N, C-alpha and C positions, 0 to 999 in steps of 0.2 A: 201375139205382137201385131201392132198395126203395120200395114205394108203400104204406106201412102207417103210418097216423097214430098208432096206439097204440104201435107200436114206436118211432116218432120221439119221442113224448112221454116214453117210458121212457128213451130215449137222452139226452134233454135233462135230465130229472130226475136221472138218475144222474151225469151229467157236471157239473151245477151245484149239487148238494146240498152244503151246507157246515154244519159244526157251530158254527163261530164266527160273529162278526158279519160283516155283508156289506151291500152296497148293491145295489139292483135297478135296472137301467137300461132294462129293456123285456121284451118277450116274443118267443119264437122264431116264425119264419114257416115254415109248411109248405104246400107247393103254392100259393105266393103269397098265403097267408092267415095273418094272425097268430093264434096260439092263446092263449086264456086259460089262465093257470096254467102255461104253459111258460116260466117266468121265467128270465131270464139274470141270474145273481147273481155279483157280484165280491167275493170274500173280502177283507176289510180287511187280513188278514195278508199278502197277496201284492201289495198295491198299492205297495209300495216297490220292486217289480221293474221299474218303468218301463213306458212304453207309447207307443203311436202312435195318432193319429187322423188318417186320410188320406181323400182323396176330391176329386173335381172341384169347382170353384166352384159354389156354390148347392145342394150336396147335403146340407148340414146339419151340417158339422163344428163350427161355432161353437156351435150349439145343443147338440150332444153335449158339448162342453167345459163349457158352462153347466150341463147336467144333472149331470155328474160333480162339478163344483165345489160345487153346491148340496148334493148328497147327502153329500159329504165334510164340508162345514161342519156339516150336521145331526148328523154322528157325532162332532163335536168335533175335526175334523182341519183345521188351518189350510191355506190354499191361496194360492199366488202365481200370478197370471195375467199373461202378457206380452201386452198388448192392442195389437197392431200396427194393427189397422183402427179401433180406437176404438169398438167396438160392444158392450162388455161392462159398461158402468157401470149398465145396467138391473138388475143383480143386487141393487141397493140398494132396488128398489121391487117390490111384488108384481105378478104377472101380472094384467092386466085380464080375462083369460079370453077364450075364443073358441069358437064352435060346433065348429070343426075340432079343437080341443084335446079337447073333450068326446067327440067321435066317436072320436078316437084312443084315448083312455083307456078307453072302453067296449069297443073291440076287443081291447085287451090285458088288460083286467080289473084295472087299477090305479086307485086313487082319485086325484083331482087336487085339490090344495089350494094356492091362490095364497099365496105367502109372499115377504117381503123377507128379505135376509140382511145380516149385519154386513160392511160394506165399508170398506176403507181405500184411498184413491187415492194412488199414488206416481208420482213423475216423475224423469226423468234430466235434463230440460231446464228451460226457463223456464215450462213449462205449470203450471197450478195443481195443487197436490198436495204430498205429503210429499217433500222433496228428498232424493235419495239421493246420497251422496258417499263417497269413500274417499281416503285419502292415498296419495301416491307411496310412502312408506315401507311402508305396509301391503301394497302390491303386491310390493315387493321386486325385486331385480335379475333373478332368474330368470324370474318371471312376466312382468315388463315386457319382458325380452328376447324372449320368445316372442311376445308381442303385437306388438312392433315388428319381428319377424322379423329379428333381428340375427345377424350372423355370429359365429363363435366368438370371434374377436379383439374385436369390438365388445362382445359380452356380457362378456368379461373386463374391458374398460375400464369398463363400466357398474358391474360388481361392485366395482372399485377405488374409483369415485366414491362409491358407497353406503358403503363401508368408511371412506373419508376423512370423510364426513359423520357417521358414527357415532362415529368416534374424536375428532372435534372438536365434537361436540354441535351439529350443524347440522341441524335438522329439515327433511326433504323432505316438504312437504305438498302442493304443487300443481306444475303443469308449469312455472311461472315459476321455481320453486326448482331444478328439474332443469335447465332451460336455463341458469340462472345458474352452476351448478357446472360445466357443460360449458364455458361461456365462460371461467370462472376457470381451469379446468384447462388450457385452450388458451393462455391469455395470462399474466396476472399470477401465477397460482399454479402454473404448469407446473414450474418449478424445484423448488418445495417438494414437489409430489406425486411427481415423478420421483425425488427424493432418498430418499423413504421407501417408495414403492410400485412403482417401476420405470417404464420408459419408456412414454410415452403417444403414440400416433400421432395427429397433427393431422388426417390424412385420415379416420381412424376416428371421432374425436370430431365432426367435421363431418358425417359420414354419420348418426351417431346423432341429431344435432341436427335434420337434415332430416326424419328419420322422426318425431321428436317433433312438429315443426311440422305434418306431414301429419295426425297424430292430432289435434292441436289444432284444425285446420281443420274436422274432423268434429264439433266441439263438446265434445271431451273436457275442455277447460278448465272446463266447468261441472260435470263429474263429479269431478275431482280436487280435494280440499280438505277443509275441515272444516265442519260437524261430521260425523264418520264415522258411517255408518249401522250400527247393531248388528243383526245378522241374527236375534238372539233376538226382536226386535220383530215378526218375521214369524210368530211362534208364539202370538200372543195369542188368547184366547178372550173372548167377550162374557159378560155377566152370566148368560146362560142356558146357558153351557157350549158354545155353538156356535163353531166356528173362524172367525176373521176371513178374509174373502176379500180379499187384497191385490191390487189391480189396478194394474199398471205401465203407465202411459200412454206409448206409444211411437209415436204417430201421426206425429210430426215427425222421426223418425230412420230412416225406411224407406230413405232413400238414403244412409245412413251406416252400412254394415254393420260397419265396423271398430269403431266406437263400441259398437254392439250386442254384438258378440262380446267386446269388452274388458269390458264390464259383466257379461255372462253368466259369463265365465270367472272374473272376480274374485269374483262372488257365490258361485259354486259352490265355489271354492277356500276362501273364508271360511267357508262352511257346513261344508265337510269338516273344516276346521281346528278349528272351535269346537264343533260339535255332538258330544256324547258317543256312544260306541258303544252301539247299542240292543239288539243280539242279537235274540231272538225276542220282540218287544214286543207283537205281536198287531195292531198298526195303525201306519201311518206317523206320523211327527212333523210332516211337512210334505210337501205335494205341489205341484210346480211344473209349470205348463203353459206351453209355449213356442209361441205361435201364429206362423205363417209361419216355421217353424223353419229353412227353407233359408237365411234371412238370417244365421244363426250361421255357416254353413259357406261362404257366399258371400265370395269374395276372401280367405278365411282361409288362412294358410300351412299347410303340411303339419305343421309343428311344433305350431302352435296346435290343429289338428284332433286330433293325437295327445294333446295335453293334455286336450282335452274328452273324448276316448274313455276316457282313464285315469280321469278324475273320474266319468264315468258308471258305470264298473265298480266304483268304490270307494265312492261316496256312499250306495249303498243300505244299507250297514252302519250308517250314521248315521240310518236311518229316514226317508230322503228319497226320494220317487219323482219321476222326471222324465218328463214326457209331451210328446212332440213332435207338433205339429199342422202338417200340410203337405198339399199337393195330391197328391203321389205319394211312395210309400215310397222311390223311387230318389233323392229329394232328401237322404236321410240316408245317411251313410257305412255300409258293410256292417258294420264293426266296432261301430258304435253300434246299428244295426238288430238285430244278433244279441243285444243285451242287453235287448231290449224284450219283457217278458212278456205285456202286454196289447196286442192289436191290434184297433182298431175301424176297419174299412175301408168307407167310403161308396162310392157308385157312381163308376166311371171311365167316360169317354167315348172311344169308338173312332172318331175322325174321320179319322185318318191311319194309315199303316202303322207309323209310330213309336209311335202311341198303342196299337195292337193288340199290338205287341211289349212295351210297358211293362205292359199288362194281363196278358199271359202271364207275365211275370217276377213281377208282384205276386201272381198266383195261386199261384206256387210257394212263397211265404212262408207259406202257410197249410196246416194239416194236411188230408189227404184226408178226404172225407166221403162216405158211401154215399147221402146225401140231397141233395147239391148238386153241380152242375157249376160249380166255383168260377169258372172263366173266364167262363162265360155269366152267372152270377149277378152278377158284378161290374158288368156293363153293364146289368142289368135292375132293379137296386135303385131304389126310389123315394126321394123326399126324406124324410129322417128315418129311413131304413132303412140297415142296415150289416151286414156280416159281422163277427162277433165271435169272437175266439179269446183266451182268458185262461189263467191258471194257477189250479189248484185249491189247496186248503190244503197239499197235499203237494208242490206245485211242479210238477205235471204239467199239460200242456196240456189244456184243456177241449175238448169237441167243438165243431167249427165250427158256428156258429148264425147264420143270416140273421135279423136282429132288427129288430122295429119298436120304436124307442126312445121312451121316455116324453118328454113335453113339459116344458120348464123351468117351474118354479113361480114364477120371478121374471119381470120384464118382458123381453121380447125386443126391446128398443130402448134407446137411450141416454137418459141423464138430461138434462133441460132445464138451461140455465145456472143458473136459480134453484135447482133441486133440487141441482145440484152444489155451488153455493155453500153451501147449507144443510148438506150432508153434510160439506164441508170445515171449516165453522165448528165442528163437533162433534169434530173430530179432535184427539186428545191428542198424536199424533206430530208434527203441524205445529208445535206450540208447542216441541217438543223439537229439531227438526231444521232449521227454516226460517229461523233467524237466522244470518246469515253471520258467520264468525269469520275474521279475518285477522291472527293473532298473528305475532310475530316469528319468522321461519323462515330457511332457508338464504339466500333471496334478500336479505332485509334485512341479515342478518349478514355475508354476503359483500360486499354493497354497502358496508357500513361498513368492513369490513376493507380492501377495495380503496381506499376514500376515504382511510382512515388511512394506508395504505401509500403512496398518491400524495402525501399531505401530508408524510410522512416523507421520501420521495424528493425532494420539492421543497425541504425544509429542508436535506437533505444536499447537494443541488446548490448551493443558495444559500451554504451554508457553504464548500463547495469553491471557488466563485467568489470569495467574500470573501477566502479564504486566498490564492488566486492573485493577487488585486489587492493584497493586503497585501505579498506577496513581491515583486511588481513594483515597488511604491513603495519598499520597503527596498533593492532592488537599484539603483534609480535614485539614492537617497541615498548609497549606498555608492560608486557611481561618481563622484558629485559630490565626495565627500570625498577620493578618491584622485587627483584631477587636480591638477598643479602650478599655483601662482598666477602669472599672467601680468602683466608690467609694462605699465602703460598707456603707450601711445605718443602719447597725446593731450597736446598742449602747453598749459601753463597760459596763460590769456589775457593775463596781465600779462607773463609771459616772452615770449610771442609778440610783444607790443608792443615790449618792450625789445630784442628781437633782430631786429626788422624793419629792412630797409635804410634806409627813410625816417627811422626814429628815429635810426639811427647817423649818417646824413649830417647831421641837424639838430644832434646833439651836437658832431660834429667842426667844424661851421660856427661854433658858439658859441665853442668853444675857440680857434679861429684868430683870431677878433675880439679875444679877451681878450689874446692874445700880442702882437698888433700894438699894442695900446695900451700 
């Protein structure tokens, strides 16, 4: 390795010189010492090329995320942060300062100014914040099939159900709507649907229903519905032209990876669909940081991972940068990892043979450097230090630089409950999105249709029974009319008396007496 500080400084200056706008994240380290003016600069032009922040627990990943978010906001670039651990809300308050912060900034030669930043708190669940929702119709059958990991046959049935609802003006807003149409297609409406759309397998509709229930059990019923969140609201600027930092609170869905991946995929798909093509705009329109990124890929199907990979490849044309934050680069699929232009690698720990193997693989993801033994450096970096490899304005990799990173200008701690309440009370988006709407949709319409059909069926049955009874009565009357009249064999009481033996004997006795006289 070369051991020339002047040559190293020239190497860094040439590699990180930029003509356009940029953000400075720290200063390069040479021979274990940070150098003043050896600044590591990230051109805004290339920040839509995605990135990775990785490292062992406690090495400073979250603080690095915070630094990037602050500097992007300062440049008028809105940010969306996926806050899994719940420790990013402090961005709304200025740093209280600390002697260690002053010491760090003296070493790297950068001024330190405590600042607060414009923050919007979002939520997928019942936590306080701006509620994020999307309708089932907005997902569509293709995306929903991938999320549910449906077979080809099941996906076809789901597409038929969506088409039926479109043709009959039945809005699919939430999961109860989707479950209702599945029940309807299996029971009362089966004949109607099969007549116009083809045969439906009861086994397949049952399988789809079970997968929807599984998704519902992870809390997705809170996500599907109205009012739908408009992704353009992630691009707001404050009155000073700084980009809003939108913090998505996800502390209560760590054990629900399917809900997390469902939300992420729908959000990225919506952004890709609605954002215009940017071309060479000079800076991103939005930067998204996904903390604990392995949760996106955990328990995700191969089809779902393929969908994420495709969106990662395509979404940068919309001016959107995606940054994955995780402990180890191996948590990210290779097809995604290969799309990441910026890599900030904090220290890794070699406690086991598996750890050492992972470090070796990680080192191979970085360009060779005449000034560093990458594998050895990965295990010797201190807290708040990282290996950095970025893209310059021409899209070429910058020199590998072990970097002492600047400290966050905002508070490195969470907001108190009263501070959070105060922040939420000022939110314009809460007023827009937090009143629930439960308008008439497929569930109510199909319920009415089924009820009406049942009433019609009951009337028809009653009419049929009435007609049967009427026919039976008429038949009985007809039979009565056709029978011959029978003579009564019953003797008249008077005749009976007159013809009795006693009566006859009495009469004859009287007559005999009269003759004798």
